[in-house]
Kinemage of the C-alpha trace (Angstrom):
@kinemage 1
@onewidth
@group {chain A} dominant
@subgroup {mainchain}
@vectorlist {calphas} color= white
{ca met a 1} P 131.419 20.511 135.578
{ca glu a 2} L 133.402 23.468 137.082
{ca lys a 3} L 137.121 23.509 138.231
{ca thr a 4} L 138.988 25.805 139.823
{ca tyr a 5} L 142.920 26.022 139.082
{ca arg a 6} L 145.688 27.845 139.985
{ca val a 7} L 147.485 30.209 137.363
{ca thr a 8} L 151.170 30.806 137.273
{ca gly a 9} L 153.286 33.050 134.649
{ca met a 10} L 150.458 35.984 134.836
{ca thr a 11} L 151.693 39.496 135.255
{ca cys a 12} L 148.677 42.255 134.117
{ca gln a 13} L 145.599 42.522 132.910
{ca his a 14} L 146.383 41.345 129.463
{ca cys a 15} L 148.323 38.068 130.542
{ca val a 16} L 144.533 37.770 132.492
{ca met a 17} L 142.643 37.981 128.732
{ca lys a 18} L 145.190 35.788 126.761
{ca val a 19} L 144.839 32.788 129.314
{ca arg a 20} L 140.555 33.225 129.127
{ca lys a 21} L 141.106 33.218 125.389
{ca ala a 22} L 143.125 30.454 125.665
{ca leu a 23} L 141.105 28.320 127.527
{ca glu a 24} L 137.659 29.551 125.745
{ca ser a 25} L 139.444 28.536 122.554
{ca ile a 26} L 139.579 24.859 124.132
{ca glu a 27} L 137.122 22.021 122.689
{ca gly a 28} L 134.819 21.191 125.711
{ca val a 29} L 135.187 24.524 127.880
{ca thr a 30} L 132.099 26.544 128.025
{ca ser a 31} L 133.848 29.536 129.944
{ca ala a 32} L 136.231 30.545 132.030
{ca asn a 33} L 136.667 33.422 134.495
{ca val a 34} L 140.278 33.847 135.160
{ca ser a 35} L 141.422 36.583 138.033
{ca leu a 36} L 145.323 37.924 138.537
{ca glu a 37} L 144.710 38.696 142.058
{ca pro a 38} L 144.413 35.750 143.062
{ca pro a 39} L 145.809 34.075 140.335
{ca arg a 40} L 143.100 31.909 139.293
{ca ala a 41} L 140.922 30.355 136.536
{ca val a 42} L 137.680 28.971 137.510
{ca val a 43} L 136.957 26.467 134.109
{ca ser a 44} L 133.355 25.455 133.308
{ca met a 45} L 133.634 22.660 131.021
{ca thr a 46} L 131.074 20.095 129.427
{ca asp a 47} L 133.557 17.127 129.951
{ca ala a 48} L 136.639 16.652 132.302
{ca ile a 49} L 139.810 17.720 130.353
{ca pro a 50} L 143.275 16.855 131.178
{ca leu a 51} L 145.445 19.358 133.086
{ca glu a 52} L 148.437 18.489 130.576
{ca ala a 53} L 146.120 19.140 127.562
{ca met a 54} L 144.723 22.682 128.859
{ca asn a 55} L 148.245 23.885 129.868
{ca glu a 56} L 149.726 22.338 125.677
{ca val a 57} L 147.327 24.839 124.563
{ca leu a 58} L 148.350 27.655 127.261
{ca gly a 59} L 151.808 27.260 126.030
{ca met a 60} L 150.770 28.614 122.877
{ca tyr a 61} L 149.925 31.997 124.195
{ca gly a 62} L 152.915 32.535 126.630
{ca thr a 63} L 154.570 30.839 129.516
{ca tyr a 64} L 151.308 30.187 131.530
{ca lys a 65} L 150.272 27.005 133.210
{ca leu a 66} L 147.643 25.770 135.325
{ca glu a 67} L 148.078 23.953 138.315
{ca glu a 68} L 145.379 21.876 140.831
{ca asp a 69} L 143.953 24.683 143.141
{ca val a 70} L 144.420 22.127 146.227
{ca ser a 71} L 142.143 25.011 148.628
{ca thr a 72} L 139.277 23.969 146.602
{ca val a 73} L 139.802 20.077 146.980
{ca ala a 74} L 137.471 18.435 149.465
């Protein structure tokens, strides 16, 4: 399953790398493609992972936060 999120708190490519590393450290995440412009993360996972759980891990890496990307909701 793949899900797209808006990412807040990123200001540079170093932030992009930290967010990707944080997301890929979460059990069940198989890959994360993170971009600064637009500030998005496309996360591939084996099963649905609660947004709150992912944000808890991101908080350990900085002031980053995922939000539902309503532009991709059908």
